C-alpha positions as CSV (number, residue, x, y, z in Angstrom):
1,M,-71.1,27.7,-89.0
2,P,-74.0,30.1,-89.4
3,I,-77.1,29.5,-87.3
4,R,-80.0,28.9,-89.6
5,M,-82.8,28.2,-87.1
6,R,-85.7,30.5,-87.8
7,F,-86.3,33.1,-85.1
8,T,-90.0,32.9,-85.9
9,T,-90.3,29.3,-84.7
10,W,-91.8,29.8,-81.3
11,R,-94.3,27.8,-79.2
12,P,-96.7,25.4,-80.8
13,L,-99.7,27.2,-82.4
14,A,-102.2,25.8,-79.9
15,T,-100.0,26.9,-76.9
16,A,-99.6,30.4,-78.4
17,A,-103.3,30.7,-78.9
18,I,-104.1,29.7,-75.4
19,A,-101.5,32.2,-74.1
20,V,-103.1,35.0,-76.1
21,L,-106.6,34.0,-74.9
22,M,-105.4,34.0,-71.2
23,A,-103.6,37.3,-71.7
24,A,-106.9,38.8,-72.6
25,F,-108.2,38.0,-69.2
26,L,-105.0,38.5,-67.1
27,T,-103.4,41.7,-68.5
28,P,-104.1,45.3,-67.5
29,A,-105.1,46.3,-71.0
30,A,-107.8,43.7,-71.2
31,A,-108.9,44.4,-67.6
32,H,-109.6,48.1,-68.4
33,G,-111.2,47.5,-71.8
34,A,-108.3,48.9,-73.8
35,P,-108.1,48.0,-77.4
36,Q,-105.9,44.9,-78.0
37,K,-104.6,45.8,-81.5
38,T,-101.4,47.3,-80.1
39,R,-100.7,44.2,-78.0
40,E,-99.0,46.2,-75.3
41,S,-99.3,46.2,-71.6
42,R,-100.2,49.7,-70.3
43,P,-99.3,51.5,-67.0
44,V,-102.8,51.3,-65.5
45,Y,-102.0,50.2,-62.0
46,S,-100.8,52.3,-59.1
47,Y,-97.1,52.0,-58.3
48,D,-97.4,54.2,-55.2
49,N,-100.1,51.8,-53.9
50,A,-98.3,48.6,-54.9
51,I,-97.9,45.8,-52.4
52,R,-94.4,45.6,-51.0
53,E,-93.6,42.5,-49.0
54,A,-90.8,40.1,-48.1
55,V,-90.7,36.3,-47.8
56,W,-87.9,33.8,-47.1
57,V,-87.8,30.8,-49.5
58,D,-86.4,27.5,-48.2
59,T,-83.7,26.4,-50.5
60,G,-83.5,22.9,-49.1
61,L,-79.7,23.3,-48.6
62,D,-77.7,23.9,-45.4
63,G,-74.7,25.7,-46.9
64,D,-73.7,27.4,-43.7
65,G,-73.8,24.2,-41.7
66,D,-75.9,25.5,-38.8
67,G,-78.2,22.4,-38.9
68,K,-81.1,24.3,-40.6
69,T,-82.0,24.6,-44.2
70,D,-81.1,28.0,-45.7
71,R,-83.8,30.6,-46.4
72,V,-83.2,33.3,-49.1
73,A,-84.8,36.7,-48.8
74,V,-87.2,37.6,-51.6
75,D,-88.4,41.2,-51.8
76,I,-91.6,41.7,-53.8
77,V,-93.3,44.7,-55.4
78,R,-96.6,43.8,-57.1
79,P,-99.7,45.7,-58.2
80,R,-102.5,45.7,-55.7
81,E,-105.4,45.9,-58.0
82,P,-105.1,42.4,-59.7
83,A,-104.8,40.8,-56.3
84,Q,-108.0,42.6,-55.1
85,Q,-109.8,41.3,-58.3
86,G,-108.5,37.8,-57.9
87,R,-106.3,37.9,-61.0
88,K,-102.8,36.5,-61.2
89,V,-99.7,38.3,-62.6
90,P,-96.4,37.1,-64.1
91,V,-93.0,37.8,-62.5
92,I,-89.9,39.6,-63.5
93,M,-87.0,38.5,-61.3
94,D,-83.4,39.7,-60.6
95,A,-81.4,37.4,-58.3
96,S,-78.3,39.2,-57.2
97,P,-75.4,39.1,-54.6
98,Y,-75.1,42.9,-54.8
99,Y,-78.2,44.3,-53.2
100,S,-76.5,45.4,-50.0
101,C,-72.7,45.2,-50.6
102,C,-72.1,46.9,-53.8
103,G,-75.2,48.2,-55.6
104,R,-76.9,47.7,-58.9
105,G,-76.7,49.8,-62.1
106,N,-74.7,52.8,-63.1
107,E,-75.6,54.6,-59.9
108,S,-74.8,51.6,-57.6
109,Q,-78.3,51.5,-56.0
110,L,-78.9,49.4,-52.9
111,K,-82.2,48.0,-51.5
112,T,-83.6,50.1,-48.7
113,Y,-86.3,49.1,-46.3
114,D,-89.0,50.6,-44.1
115,A,-89.5,49.9,-40.4
116,N,-91.4,46.7,-41.1
117,G,-88.6,45.3,-43.3
118,N,-90.4,45.8,-46.6
119,V,-88.5,47.1,-49.5
120,V,-88.7,50.9,-50.2
121,Q,-86.1,51.3,-52.9
122,M,-85.7,48.4,-55.3
123,P,-82.6,49.1,-57.5
124,L,-83.0,49.8,-61.2
125,F,-86.1,50.7,-63.2
126,Y,-87.7,47.3,-63.6
127,D,-90.2,47.6,-60.7
128,N,-91.0,51.3,-61.5
129,Y,-91.8,50.5,-65.2
130,F,-93.3,47.0,-65.1
131,V,-95.4,46.9,-61.9
132,P,-97.8,49.5,-63.2
133,R,-98.1,47.4,-66.4
134,G,-99.3,44.3,-64.5
135,Y,-96.1,42.5,-63.6
136,A,-94.7,41.7,-60.2
137,F,-91.0,42.4,-59.7
138,V,-89.0,40.1,-57.4
139,G,-85.5,40.9,-56.1
140,V,-83.7,37.8,-54.6
141,D,-80.7,38.1,-52.3
142,L,-78.5,35.1,-53.2
143,A,-77.6,32.8,-50.3
144,G,-75.0,34.3,-48.1
145,T,-75.8,37.9,-49.1
146,N,-77.9,40.7,-47.6
147,R,-80.8,39.2,-45.6
148,S,-80.4,35.6,-46.8
149,D,-79.0,32.5,-44.9
150,G,-76.3,30.3,-46.4
151,C,-73.0,30.9,-48.1
152,V,-71.9,32.3,-51.5
153,D,-70.3,29.6,-53.6
154,V,-69.7,31.6,-56.7
155,G,-72.0,30.1,-59.3
156,G,-72.3,26.7,-57.7
157,R,-75.2,24.7,-56.3
158,S,-76.0,27.3,-53.6
159,D,-76.0,30.3,-55.9
160,I,-78.2,28.6,-58.5
161,Q,-80.5,27.0,-56.0
162,S,-81.0,30.4,-54.3
163,A,-82.9,31.5,-57.4
164,K,-84.3,28.2,-58.7
165,A,-86.0,27.7,-55.3
166,V,-87.8,31.0,-55.8
167,V,-89.1,30.0,-59.2
168,D,-90.3,26.7,-57.6
169,W,-92.1,28.7,-54.9
170,L,-93.7,30.9,-57.5
171,N,-95.0,27.8,-59.1
172,G,-96.2,26.1,-55.8
173,R,-93.3,23.6,-55.5
174,A,-91.3,25.1,-52.6
175,K,-92.0,26.6,-49.2
176,A,-91.6,30.2,-48.1
177,Y,-92.0,31.9,-44.7
178,T,-93.0,35.3,-43.7
179,T,-89.9,35.8,-41.6
180,R,-86.3,34.6,-41.7
181,T,-86.7,32.3,-38.7
182,G,-90.4,31.9,-38.1
183,T,-92.8,29.1,-38.9
184,A,-95.7,31.1,-40.6
185,T,-95.7,30.1,-44.3
186,A,-96.3,32.3,-47.3
187,R,-98.0,31.2,-50.6
188,A,-97.5,32.9,-54.0
189,S,-101.2,32.8,-54.7
190,W,-101.0,36.1,-56.5
191,T,-98.9,34.8,-59.5
192,N,-99.5,32.4,-62.3
193,G,-95.9,31.3,-61.9
194,T,-94.8,32.6,-65.3
195,T,-91.4,34.0,-64.7
196,G,-88.7,35.9,-66.6
197,M,-85.2,36.4,-65.1
198,I,-83.1,39.4,-65.9
199,G,-79.8,40.8,-64.7
200,K,-76.3,42.0,-65.5
201,S,-73.0,40.3,-64.9
202,W,-73.3,38.0,-61.8
203,D,-77.1,38.4,-61.9
204,A,-77.1,37.4,-65.6
205,T,-74.9,34.5,-64.7
206,I,-77.5,33.2,-62.2
207,A,-80.2,33.5,-64.9
208,N,-78.1,31.4,-67.2
209,G,-77.5,28.8,-64.5
210,V,-81.1,28.6,-63.5
211,A,-82.2,28.2,-67.1
212,A,-79.7,25.4,-67.4
213,T,-81.6,23.4,-64.7
214,G,-84.7,23.4,-67.0
215,V,-86.9,24.5,-64.1
216,K,-90.5,24.7,-65.0
217,G,-92.2,28.1,-65.0
218,L,-89.1,30.0,-66.2
219,K,-90.2,31.2,-69.6
220,T,-87.4,33.6,-70.6
221,I,-84.1,35.0,-69.4
222,V,-82.4,38.3,-70.3
223,P,-78.7,37.8,-69.4
224,I,-76.7,41.0,-69.8
225,S,-72.9,40.5,-69.9
226,G,-73.4,37.1,-68.2
227,I,-70.9,34.3,-67.4
228,S,-71.6,31.0,-69.1
229,S,-68.8,29.0,-67.5
230,W,-67.0,30.2,-64.4
231,Y,-63.7,28.5,-65.4
232,D,-63.6,30.9,-68.4
233,Y,-64.0,33.8,-66.1
234,Y,-60.7,32.9,-64.3
235,F,-58.8,31.0,-67.0
236,Q,-58.6,30.4,-70.7
237,Q,-57.1,27.1,-71.7
238,G,-54.9,27.1,-68.6
239,A,-53.8,30.7,-68.8
240,P,-54.8,32.7,-65.7
241,L,-56.8,35.8,-66.5
242,Y,-56.5,37.2,-63.0
243,D,-54.2,37.0,-60.0
244,S,-56.9,35.7,-57.7
245,G,-59.6,33.1,-57.6
246,P,-63.3,32.8,-56.7
247,D,-62.6,32.7,-53.0
248,W,-61.7,36.4,-53.2
249,L,-65.0,37.1,-54.9
250,S,-67.2,35.2,-52.4
251,N,-65.5,37.1,-49.6
252,Y,-66.2,40.3,-51.5
253,V,-70.0,39.8,-51.4
254,D,-70.6,37.6,-48.3
255,S,-72.8,39.2,-45.6
256,P,-71.2,39.7,-42.1
257,D,-73.3,36.7,-41.0
258,A,-72.0,34.6,-43.8
259,Q,-68.4,35.6,-43.2
260,A,-68.8,34.3,-39.6
261,K,-70.3,31.0,-40.7
262,C,-68.8,30.1,-44.1
263,A,-65.1,29.4,-43.5
264,A,-65.6,25.7,-44.5
265,V,-67.3,26.8,-47.8
266,Q,-64.4,29.3,-48.4
267,Q,-61.9,26.5,-48.0
268,K,-63.8,24.3,-50.4
269,I,-63.6,27.1,-53.0
270,V,-59.9,27.5,-52.5
271,D,-59.3,23.7,-52.7
272,G,-61.6,23.3,-55.7
273,A,-60.1,26.1,-57.8
274,P,-56.3,25.8,-57.8
275,R,-54.4,28.5,-59.6
276,T,-52.8,25.8,-61.8
277,G,-55.5,26.4,-64.4
278,D,-56.4,22.7,-64.5
279,W,-60.1,21.8,-64.8
280,T,-61.6,20.3,-61.6
281,P,-65.1,19.1,-60.6
282,F,-65.5,22.6,-59.1
283,W,-65.6,24.0,-62.6
284,T,-67.8,21.3,-64.0
285,E,-70.5,22.2,-61.4
286,R,-70.2,25.9,-62.6
287,D,-70.3,25.1,-66.4
288,Y,-73.8,26.0,-67.7
289,V,-72.9,25.4,-71.3
290,K,-72.8,21.7,-70.9
291,D,-76.5,21.8,-69.7
292,A,-77.8,23.9,-72.6
293,S,-79.9,21.0,-73.7
294,K,-82.0,21.5,-70.6
295,V,-82.8,25.1,-71.3
296,K,-86.6,25.6,-72.0
297,A,-86.7,29.3,-71.5
298,S,-86.2,31.7,-74.4
299,V,-83.0,33.8,-74.3
300,F,-82.6,37.5,-75.1
301,L,-78.8,38.0,-74.7
302,V,-76.9,41.3,-74.5
303,H,-73.2,41.7,-74.5
304,G,-70.5,44.4,-75.1
305,M,-68.1,43.2,-77.8
306,Q,-65.3,45.0,-75.9
307,D,-66.2,43.6,-72.5
308,L,-62.8,42.7,-70.9
309,N,-64.5,41.7,-67.6
310,V,-67.0,39.0,-68.6
311,R,-65.2,38.4,-71.9
312,T,-67.1,37.7,-75.1
313,K,-66.2,34.0,-75.1
314,H,-69.0,33.7,-72.6
315,F,-71.7,34.8,-74.9
316,G,-70.2,33.1,-77.9
317,Q,-70.1,29.5,-76.5
318,W,-73.5,30.0,-74.7
319,W,-75.1,31.3,-77.9
320,D,-73.7,28.4,-80.0
321,A,-74.9,25.8,-77.4
322,L,-78.3,27.3,-77.3
323,A,-78.6,27.3,-81.1
324,K,-77.5,23.7,-81.2
325,N,-80.3,22.8,-78.9
326,G,-83.0,24.8,-80.7
327,V,-83.5,27.5,-78.0
328,E,-85.5,30.6,-79.0
329,R,-83.0,33.5,-79.1
330,K,-82.4,37.2,-79.6
331,I,-79.2,39.1,-79.3
332,W,-77.8,42.7,-78.9
333,L,-74.1,43.3,-79.4
334,S,-72.7,46.7,-78.5
335,Q,-69.3,48.4,-78.9
336,T,-69.1,49.0,-75.2
337,G,-67.3,47.2,-72.5
338,H,-69.2,45.9,-69.4
339,V,-72.2,48.2,-69.7
340,D,-76.0,47.8,-69.4
341,P,-78.1,48.6,-72.5
342,F,-80.1,51.0,-70.3
343,D,-76.9,53.1,-70.3
344,F,-76.0,52.9,-74.0
345,R,-79.4,52.7,-75.9
346,R,-81.9,53.5,-73.2
347,A,-85.2,54.4,-75.0
348,T,-84.9,51.5,-77.6
349,W,-83.8,49.1,-74.8
350,V,-86.8,49.9,-72.6
351,D,-89.2,49.6,-75.5
352,T,-87.7,46.3,-76.7
353,L,-87.5,44.8,-73.3
354,H,-91.1,45.8,-72.7
355,R,-92.3,44.1,-75.9
356,W,-90.1,41.0,-75.1
357,F,-91.7,40.5,-71.7
358,D,-95.2,41.2,-73.1
359,H,-94.6,38.5,-75.7
360,E,-92.9,35.9,-73.5
361,L,-94.7,36.4,-70.2
362,L,-98.1,37.7,-71.3
363,G,-98.4,35.9,-74.6
364,Y,-99.0,39.0,-76.7
365,D,-98.5,38.6,-80.4
366,N,-96.7,41.9,-80.8
367,G,-94.4,40.9,-83.7
368,I,-91.1,40.9,-81.8
369,D,-90.6,37.2,-82.7
370,R,-90.7,38.2,-86.4
371,E,-88.1,40.9,-86.2
372,P,-84.4,40.5,-86.9
373,M,-82.7,38.2,-84.4
374,A,-79.6,40.5,-83.9
375,D,-79.0,44.2,-83.3
376,I,-75.3,45.1,-83.7
377,E,-73.7,48.5,-82.9
378,R,-71.4,49.2,-85.9
379,H,-70.4,52.7,-84.8
380,P,-71.2,54.7,-81.7
381,D,-75.0,54.9,-81.5
382,Q,-75.3,53.5,-85.1
383,W,-77.0,50.1,-85.2
384,V,-77.6,47.5,-87.9
385,T,-79.7,44.3,-87.8
386,S,-79.3,40.7,-88.9
387,K,-82.2,38.5,-89.6
388,V,-80.3,35.6,-88.0
389,W,-77.0,35.6,-86.2
390,P,-74.4,34.8,-87.4
391,P,-75.8,35.8,-90.8
392,T,-76.7,33.4,-93.5
393,G,-73.7,32.8,-95.7
394,T,-71.2,32.9,-92.9
395,S,-68.6,30.2,-93.2
396,T,-65.3,29.3,-91.6
397,T,-62.4,30.3,-93.7
398,T,-58.8,29.3,-93.0
399,L,-56.3,32.2,-93.3
400,R,-52.5,31.5,-93.4
401,P,-49.7,33.7,-92.0
402,A,-46.5,34.0,-94.1
403,T,-43.2,35.7,-93.7
404,G,-42.7,39.2,-95.1
405,T,-39.8,41.4,-96.0
406,Q,-38.8,42.0,-92.4
407,T,-38.7,39.9,-89.3
408,G,-42.1,39.7,-87.5
409,V,-43.9,41.7,-90.1
410,G,-45.6,39.1,-92.3
411,T,-48.6,38.7,-94.6
412,L,-52.0,37.0,-94.2
413,G,-53.8,35.2,-97.0
414,L,-55.3,32.0,-98.2
415,T,-52.0,30.3,-99.2
416,K,-50.0,28.3,-96.7
417,G,-46.9,30.1,-95.6
418,K,-43.4,28.8,-95.2
419,G,-40.6,29.5,-92.7
420,T,-40.7,30.6,-89.1
421,E,-41.1,33.7,-87.0
422,T,-39.7,34.2,-83.5
423,F,-40.7,36.4,-80.6
424,T,-39.8,36.7,-76.9
425,D,-42.5,37.1,-74.2
426,D,-42.5,40.6,-72.7
427,P,-45.1,40.9,-69.9
428,S,-44.8,44.7,-70.0
429,Q,-46.4,44.8,-73.5
430,S,-50.1,44.5,-74.3
431,E,-52.2,44.1,-77.4
432,T,-52.3,47.9,-77.8
433,D,-48.5,48.0,-78.0
434,W,-48.4,45.2,-80.5
435,A,-51.0,46.7,-82.8
436,A,-49.5,50.2,-82.5
437,Q,-46.2,48.8,-83.9
438,I,-47.8,46.3,-86.4
439,D,-45.6,47.6,-89.3
440,T,-42.5,47.6,-87.2
441,S,-40.3,44.7,-86.4
442,T,-40.3,44.3,-82.6
443,P,-39.0,41.4,-80.5
444,D,-42.2,40.8,-78.6
445,K,-44.7,39.8,-81.4
446,A,-45.3,38.4,-84.8
447,G,-47.8,40.2,-87.0
448,F,-49.4,39.2,-90.2
449,V,-51.4,41.6,-92.3
450,T,-53.5,41.7,-95.5
451,N,-53.2,44.2,-98.2
452,P,-55.7,47.1,-98.0
453,L,-59.1,45.6,-98.7
454,T,-61.0,46.5,-101.9
455,H,-64.3,45.5,-100.3
456,D,-65.7,45.4,-96.8
457,L,-65.1,42.1,-95.0
458,R,-67.4,41.0,-92.2
459,L,-66.4,38.6,-89.4
460,S,-69.3,37.2,-87.4
461,G,-69.0,34.6,-84.7
462,S,-66.1,32.9,-83.0
463,S,-62.6,32.3,-84.5
464,K,-59.9,29.8,-83.7
465,V,-56.1,30.1,-84.2
466,T,-53.9,27.0,-84.4
467,I,-50.3,27.7,-83.5
468,T,-47.3,25.4,-83.7
469,A,-44.5,26.9,-81.5
470,T,-41.2,25.8,-80.1
471,P,-40.5,27.3,-76.6
472,T,-37.1,27.8,-74.9
473,T,-38.5,27.3,-71.4
474,P,-40.8,24.8,-69.6
475,T,-43.6,27.4,-69.4
476,A,-45.1,29.6,-72.0
477,H,-48.3,31.6,-72.6
478,L,-49.7,32.6,-75.9
479,S,-52.0,35.4,-77.1
480,A,-53.7,35.8,-80.5
481,V,-55.6,38.9,-81.5
482,L,-57.5,40.1,-84.6
483,V,-57.0,43.7,-85.5
484,D,-58.8,46.1,-87.9
485,L,-56.0,48.4,-89.2
486,G,-57.5,51.7,-90.3
487,P,-58.9,55.0,-89.0
488,D,-62.3,54.9,-87.2
489,T,-64.3,56.5,-84.4
490,I,-65.2,53.9,-81.8
491,R,-66.6,53.8,-78.3
492,D,-63.7,54.2,-75.9
493,Y,-64.1,50.9,-74.1
494,A,-60.8,51.4,-72.2
495,A,-62.0,54.7,-70.6
496,A,-63.4,54.7,-67.1
497,G,-67.1,54.3,-68.3
498,E,-66.1,51.6,-70.8
499,G,-67.8,53.5,-73.6
500,I,-70.2,55.8,-71.8
501,T,-70.1,59.1,-70.0
502,T,-72.6,59.6,-67.2
503,L,-74.3,63.0,-67.4
504,T,-76.0,65.1,-64.7
505,D,-79.5,65.3,-66.2
506,R,-82.0,62.5,-65.7
507,S,-84.8,60.8,-67.6
508,C,-87.7,58.9,-66.0
509,W,-88.8,55.4,-66.9
510,G,-91.9,54.4,-64.9
511,A,-93.6,55.7,-61.8
512,S,-91.8,57.0,-58.7
513,T,-92.4,57.1,-55.0
514,A,-90.8,59.3,-52.3
515,G,-88.4,56.4,-51.6
516,D,-87.9,55.0,-55.1
517,S,-87.3,57.3,-58.1
518,A,-87.7,56.1,-61.6
519,C,-85.4,58.9,-62.9
520,F,-81.9,58.0,-63.7
521,K,-78.8,59.9,-64.9
522,N,-78.6,60.0,-68.7
523,T,-75.4,58.9,-70.5
524,A,-73.7,59.7,-73.8
525,A,-71.2,57.7,-75.9
526,T,-67.5,58.2,-75.0
527,K,-65.7,58.1,-78.3
528,A,-62.1,57.7,-79.4
529,D,-60.5,58.4,-82.8
530,V,-58.2,55.5,-83.5
531,D,-55.9,54.1,-86.2
532,Y,-56.7,50.5,-85.3
533,T,-59.2,48.4,-83.4
534,V,-58.5,45.1,-81.6
535,F,-61.8,43.3,-82.1
536,S,-61.2,39.6,-81.0
537,R,-58.8,38.0,-78.6
538,G,-57.8,34.6,-77.3
539,W,-55.2,33.2,-74.8
540,A,-53.8,29.9,-73.7
541,D,-51.1,28.2,-71.7
542,L,-49.0,26.2,-74.2
543,G,-48.7,23.5,-71.6
544,N,-52.4,22.8,-72.3
545,Y,-51.5,21.7,-75.9
546,A,-52.8,18.2,-75.3
547,S,-55.9,19.0,-73.3
548,D,-57.9,22.1,-72.3
549,L,-58.4,20.4,-68.9
550,K,-54.8,19.9,-67.7
551,G,-51.5,21.5,-68.4
552,V,-48.0,19.9,-68.3
553,P,-44.5,21.2,-68.3
554,L,-43.0,21.8,-71.8
555,T,-39.7,20.4,-73.1
556,P,-37.6,23.3,-74.3
557,G,-36.7,22.9,-78.0
558,K,-39.7,20.7,-78.8
559,A,-42.5,21.9,-81.1
560,Y,-46.1,21.9,-79.7
561,T,-49.4,22.6,-81.5
562,I,-52.3,24.2,-79.7
563,T,-55.6,25.8,-80.9
564,L,-56.7,29.0,-79.2
565,S,-60.4,29.9,-79.1
566,L,-60.9,33.6,-79.9
567,A,-63.7,35.6,-78.5
568,A,-67.0,35.9,-80.4
569,T,-67.6,39.2,-82.2
570,D,-69.3,40.9,-85.2
571,H,-67.0,43.3,-86.9
572,V,-66.7,44.8,-90.4
573,V,-63.2,45.6,-91.7
574,P,-64.0,48.3,-94.2
575,A,-62.6,48.7,-97.7
576,G,-59.3,50.5,-97.5
577,H,-58.4,49.0,-94.1
578,R,-56.2,45.9,-93.4
579,L,-57.0,42.8,-91.4
580,A,-54.2,41.7,-89.0
581,L,-53.5,38.6,-86.9
582,I,-51.0,39.1,-84.1
583,I,-49.4,36.2,-82.2
584,A,-47.5,37.0,-79.0
585,G,-46.9,36.0,-75.4
586,T,-48.4,37.7,-72.3
587,D,-51.2,40.2,-73.1
588,K,-50.4,42.7,-70.3
589,D,-53.3,43.1,-67.7
590,L,-55.5,40.6,-69.7
591,I,-53.6,37.4,-68.7
592,D,-50.9,36.8,-66.1
593,P,-47.4,35.9,-67.3
594,P,-45.9,32.4,-67.1
595,A,-43.2,31.5,-64.6
596,D,-40.5,31.8,-67.3
597,K,-39.7,34.4,-70.0
598,P,-39.8,32.2,-73.1
599,T,-38.7,32.8,-76.7
600,L,-41.1,31.0,-79.1
601,T,-40.5,30.1,-82.7
602,L,-43.6,29.7,-84.8
603,D,-43.8,27.1,-87.6
604,L,-45.8,29.0,-90.2
605,T,-46.6,25.9,-92.2
606,R,-48.6,24.6,-89.2
607,T,-50.1,27.9,-88.0
608,S,-53.4,29.2,-89.2
609,A,-56.6,31.2,-88.3
610,R,-60.1,29.9,-88.9
611,V,-62.4,32.9,-89.0
612,P,-66.1,33.2,-89.6
613,L,-66.4,35.3,-92.7
614,V,-69.7,36.4,-94.3
615,G,-69.2,35.1,-97.8
616,G,-66.4,32.8,-96.8
617,A,-63.2,32.3,-98.7
618,K,-64.6,33.8,-101.8
619,A,-65.4,37.1,-100.0
620,F,-61.8,37.2,-98.6
621,A,-60.3,36.5,-102.0
622,N,-62.4,39.3,-103.6
623,A,-61.6,41.7,-100.8
624,T,-57.8,41.1,-101.1
625,S,-57.6,40.8,-104.9
626,G,-56.3,44.4,-105.5
627,E,-52.7,45.2,-106.4
628,S,-50.2,44.8,-103.6
629,A,-49.7,48.0,-101.8
630,A,-46.3,49.5,-101.1
631,A,-44.9,48.6,-97.7
632,P,-46.6,51.0,-95.2
633,T,-44.4,53.5,-93.4
634,A,-43.4,52.1,-90.0
635,T,-45.2,54.6,-87.8
636,T,-46.8,54.2,-84.3
637,L,-50.5,53.8,-84.7
638,K,-53.0,55.4,-82.3
639,G,-55.5,53.2,-80.3
640,V,-57.3,53.3,-77.0
641,R,-55.2,53.2,-73.9
642,D,-54.0,50.0,-72.3
643,P,-56.6,47.8,-70.7
644,S,-57.1,48.6,-67.0
645,A,-55.0,46.7,-64.5
646,A,-57.8,47.1,-61.8
647,H,-59.1,43.9,-60.3
648,R,-62.3,43.0,-62.2
649,V,-65.5,41.9,-60.5
650,P,-68.6,40.6,-62.4
651,I,-70.6,43.6,-61.4
652,G,-72.2,46.7,-63.0
């Protein structure tokens, strides 16, 4: 269903008025007598002379079991002048497990420190750009990483409390200390407690999780490629997406100290996340979608529509839950894979983020709340907007597969089909293989295609595919993909940079010091000329037909019905192109194969796709009303290369 909540519905008028009045006293522009008509914070404070300090915030947990509550390290960069003048500043915060093990951003930057243990280089541009504009930047080491106590528990209570405790401390509700083991306390008297969280991947996931606690003082989050439910990072409806679990990931980021102390936590992770794909209490604790009703912060969400690491189901279900609960929202959707907007739309991103934080944290009435809700990359570096997202007029339309003139090469329309199609799971084949041979009868797939469209057809949101299939074995996995068949130039999301190429020249975004440069390597779009584009995907273990929470063995020869959730997207199939639905078994390198190698027979009378079409069924009927085209020549179509088989990690 389209989301009709007005993006212009923000805080109550009185609250907004107070926020603007306070901003006049607390922001650098007002402090220096600058005109307020631009409603923009200006770089009037010294970055070189900024206060750099560290505190350790008590989380109240004892994750490592050493008999003492864990303290997490908090590195702070804040402007000196407001503190000298007795004025308080808001906070931008990035809580991450990657500050020492793996690095942040396209250049894998790490925190570095001086002899006193104060941060010298803070990764990314946030401190360089925003500290001179009157914000403090706070980089939090999650429990069990870098200089923090405790253990990594991969999105669980410890991870989330690591960051939530810092928000509480910034608002006077938690204790912090000047050292990791000492007794001297530190107060956040320099901030008004107004906090925004930002980050990519695991960092974005923490922002989602903290927002889902409803913690007071967190005014906005900017999750970039974030996880919304950790089960959906490792499984989809029982089908394993990777050949390892969260215990591998915690070991990947644990500090040496945590690795020595956290064996018990590691075992709990192993025990709580069995590779069966069944839902356990472990996953309930790490499901932030269920707590969307607690979110009080606004959300500016960014995701690559071809992200095969943190797949787009994450943003789709999070967005829908936030909408249902009336959360203020904004969204950017790119053609990239797992890429930060700083590296695919840099200048516009910095400007938009600046205005977002000015509005949300300083209370500036700068108009960003009256702008379109969504920015969508339609072609490389070509963007369109939607006033709301999904657009007004989007409705779920049921499309029906039907048999064609040759086996496995069928049609897709509004009329219920008859008969059956049969395919055999081939784990060596992927979605790119299926799409490349869409017009050819192959034993590993069943494809269903419209005639060439006479009008553009826009799909916006999340789809579902209901499949009735009879397996020949006790185990079977299913994949369903939507494909745009036609020539296009797209970002090459399957290349090493997932849609970008890193250049050698640099551009600067903020102030620099000798130890922390604000200049970063520029990037350019990596493009591919293709004959087709896979734009939405979904997977399931057929053994989960009765429940998403638990799978059971199948009875060979018995028909089962299951509904697959396909990833959210926003895609236009242009006039002259064809829309295809492909149903198959294992999607190589995107899900793991089942124990058996089943042959599955589809009952087309009980198989359908429910897709979010702008204009609904009428738009589909109009777009497919042309004369039937001659059967296309069975040629091999060109697409991007196969998805990478590399082990994926929620990291930039």
